[in-house]
C-alpha positions in Angstrom: -2.7 30.8 8.7 0.7 29.3 7.5 0.7 26.1 5.4 3.2 24.5 4.1 3.1 22.6 0.6 5.0 19.6 0.3 5.0 16.4 -2.3 6.1 13.5 -1.7 6.7 10.8 -5.5 3.9 13.0 -7.1 1.2 13.0 -4.1 1.3 16.4 -3.0 -0.5 17.7 0.4 -1.1 21.1 3.0 0.8 20.6 6.3 0.4 22.5 9.4 0.4 22.2 12.9 -2.1 23.6 15.7 -2.0 22.9 19.0 -6.0 21.6 19.8 -7.5 18.5 17.2 -11.2 19.6 15.6 -12.8 18.6 12.7 -10.8 19.9 10.3 -12.5 17.8 7.3 -14.1 21.5 5.8 -10.9 23.4 5.6 -8.7 20.4 3.4 -11.5 20.5 1.4 -10.9 24.1 0.9 -6.9 24.3 1.3 -7.1 21.0 -1.8 -8.9 22.7 -3.7 -6.9 22.8 -7.3 -8.3 25.9 -8.4 -9.4 27.9 -5.4 -7.2 26.5 -2.6 -3.7 25.4 -2.1 -4.0 22.6 -4.3 -2.6 18.9 -2.6 -4.6 15.5 -2.5 -4.6 15.4 0.9 -4.1 17.9 4.9 -2.5 16.7 7.4 -2.5 18.6 10.7 -0.2 17.7 13.4 -0.5 18.0 17.1 0.5 17.4 20.1 0.3 13.7 21.8 1.7 12.5 25.6 3.4 9.8 24.3 4.6 10.3 20.8 6.3 12.7 19.3 2.9 14.2 17.5 0.0 12.8 16.6 -1.5 13.1 12.8 -4.8 14.3 11.2 -4.9 13.2 7.8 -8.2 14.3 5.7 -8.4 13.4 1.7 -9.6 16.2 -0.9 -12.9 15.5 -0.4 -12.7 16.1 3.4 -12.5 12.4 4.4 -10.9 11.3 7.1 -8.1 8.3 6.2 -6.9 5.9 8.8 -2.6 5.9 6.9 -1.0 7.1 3.7 2.1 6.0 3.1 3.4 9.1 1.7 1.9 11.5 3.6 4.0 9.9 6.7 7.2 11.3 5.1 5.8 14.3 3.9 4.7 14.5 7.7 7.6 13.4 9.2 10.1 15.6 7.1 7.9 19.1 8.3 7.8 17.6 11.9 11.5 17.5 11.8 12.1 20.5 9.7 9.5 22.8 12.2 11.4 21.0 15.0 8.1 19.4 16.4 9.9 16.0 16.5 14.0 14.6 15.9 15.4 12.9 13.2 14.3 9.3 14.0 10.6 9.7 15.4 7.0 7.7 16.2 3.4 9.7 15.3 0.4 8.4 16.1 -2.2 7.3 13.1 -5.9 6.5 12.9 -4.5 2.7 11.6 -1.9 3.3 14.5 1.8 4.2 15.3 4.0 4.9 12.5 7.9 4.8 13.0 10.2 7.3 11.1 13.9 8.9 9.9 14.5 11.7 8.1 18.3 12.5 6.3 18.1 15.5 4.6 15.6 15.1 2.0 15.1 11.3 2.6 12.5 9.9 4.8 12.2 6.4 5.5 8.9 5.3 7.5 7.7 1.6 9.3 4.2 1.2 7.8 1.5 -0.2 10.0 2.3 -4.1 9.7 0.1 -5.4 6.2 -2.9 -7.8 6.9 -4.2 -10.0 3.9 -8.0 -9.7 3.8 -8.9 -11.8 0.7 -7.1 -14.0 -1.7 -9.9 -14.7 -3.5 -11.5 -12.0 -5.3 -12.3 -12.6 -9.3 -13.6 -9.0 -10.8 -13.7 -9.1 -15.4 -11.8 -12.2 -15.3 -8.8 -10.4 -13.3 -7.3 -11.5 -9.9 -7.5 -9.7 -7.1 -6.3 -9.2 -3.6 -7.4 -7.3 -0.8 -5.1 -6.2 1.6 -4.5 -3.4 4.2 -1.1 -1.6 4.8 -3.1 1.1 7.0 -5.9 1.7 4.5 -7.3 -1.0 2.2 -6.3 -2.1 -1.3 -7.3 -4.0 -4.2 -4.2 -5.6 -6.0 -4.2 -7.1 -9.7 -0.6 -7.8 -12.1 -1.1 -7.1 -15.0 1.0 -7.7 -18.6 0.0 -3.7 -19.6 1.0 -1.4 -17.4 -0.1 1.7 -19.7 -3.9 0.5 -19.9 -5.3 1.3 -16.6 -9.4 1.6 -17.0 -10.6 4.5 -14.5 -14.3 3.4 -15.2 -13.5 -0.7 -14.1 -11.4 0.6 -10.9 -14.0 3.6 -9.9 -16.7 0.3 -9.5 -14.0 -1.7 -7.8 -13.4 1.2 -5.6 -17.6 1.8 -4.7 -18.2 -1.8 -4.4 -15.1 -2.8 -1.9 -14.3 0.0 -0.3 -10.8 0.1 -0.9 -8.1 2.0 -3.7 -7.6 -0.3 -6.8 -3.5 -0.8 -7.5 -3.0 -2.4 -11.1 0.9 -3.9 -10.7 4.0 -4.8 -13.4 7.1 -6.7 -12.2 9.8 -5.0 -14.5 12.7 -7.0 -13.8 13.9 -6.1 -10.6 11.3 -3.6 -10.3 7.5 -3.1 -9.6 5.5 -1.0 -11.4 2.3 0.5 -10.0 -0.9 2.4 -10.7 -3.5 3.5 -8.4 -6.8 4.9 -8.1 -7.4 6.5 -4.4 -10.2 6.7 -2.2 -11.3 10.6 -1.6 -9.4 11.7 -4.5 -11.7 9.9 -6.4 -9.2 9.4 -9.6 -5.6 8.0 -10.5 -3.5 9.9 -8.7 0.7 10.1 -9.7 2.3 7.6 -6.3 -0.1 6.4 -3.0 2.5 4.9 -1.1 0.1 2.5 0.9 -0.6 1.1 -2.5 2.9 0.7 -3.6 3.5 -1.6 -0.4 0.2 -3.6 -0.5 1.9 -4.5 -4.6 4.7 -4.8 -2.9 3.6 -7.4 -0.4 1.7 -9.4 -2.3 4.3 -9.5 -5.1 6.5 -10.9 -2.0 4.1 -13.5 -0.5 3.6 -15.2 -4.1 7.5 -15.3 -4.1 7.7 -13.2 -7.2 10.4 -10.6 -5.7 12.4 -10.4 -2.9 12.2 -9.1 0.9 13.1 -5.7 -1.0 12.9 -3.7 -4.2 12.5 -0.6 -6.2 8.9 0.6 -7.1 7.9 3.2 -9.7 4.4 5.1 -9.5 2.9 7.0 -12.5 4.9 9.8 -11.4 8.2 8.3 -12.4 10.7 8.8 -8.8 12.1 6.0 -7.6 10.4 4.3 -4.1 12.5 2.0 -2.0 10.5 -0.9 -0.7 11.7 -3.3 1.8 10.1 -6.3 4.5 11.7 -6.4 8.3 10.1 -8.4 10.9 7.9 -6.0 12.1 6.3 -5.0 8.7 6.7 -2.6 5.6 9.7 -0.1 4.8 9.2 2.4 2.5 11.8 5.1 1.6 11.8 7.9 -0.7 12.3 11.9 -1.6 10.9 14.9 -0.3 10.5 18.0 -1.4 8.8 20.9 1.3 7.5 23.1 -2.3 6.7 26.2 -0.7 5.0 27.6 2.8 3.0 30.2 2.7 0.3 32.4 4.1 -3.8 31.5 4.0 
């Protein structure tokens, strides 16, 4: 089988397309393994759909299926357009709902599913957390020291609330974000829906405007904004290689 390796803001994915939906959880564990496979944070499988340009199946590296992935949505859109599976402006179906995306060269803009605030009253270890859903659930805390991210604390919160865990710091007109991701079970270089959750909380609290630059751990620049429908998410996507397994 032929697969592509993609990277979007530090998140890496294995992507392939096929004609039939099936359970690819074991294939995700094999392909995403860093030593014995291609190595990736997740597997994206693109399949045809009667109403939309395509449908995706998204798997974390541990084989668990996820409703949504922001960086994955941009990688999937680039792959679909490059392989003539979708036009430059497309709509595709995820477990979280329908995603709109637009490809312009290496830059891809996605409209994420409308954000939801699930809980604004969480206090853990003396810290204020919001739980939001930007396609998948996220905990968000604003910190004064983005360099200190307690992975053990994040792992405990991930288990307790079944959510990804983010800390964020507002630096002038920019937002810096670090994320511990479910399914990967560690900090990743970037998480699109996590950045969106941090941006949405900051926006709702009046800390940032309706458009901002966001920097994940990878250091790449992402552009998040808010329109009348939802959150927009734009950044560069890189096709690393194509190979046969």
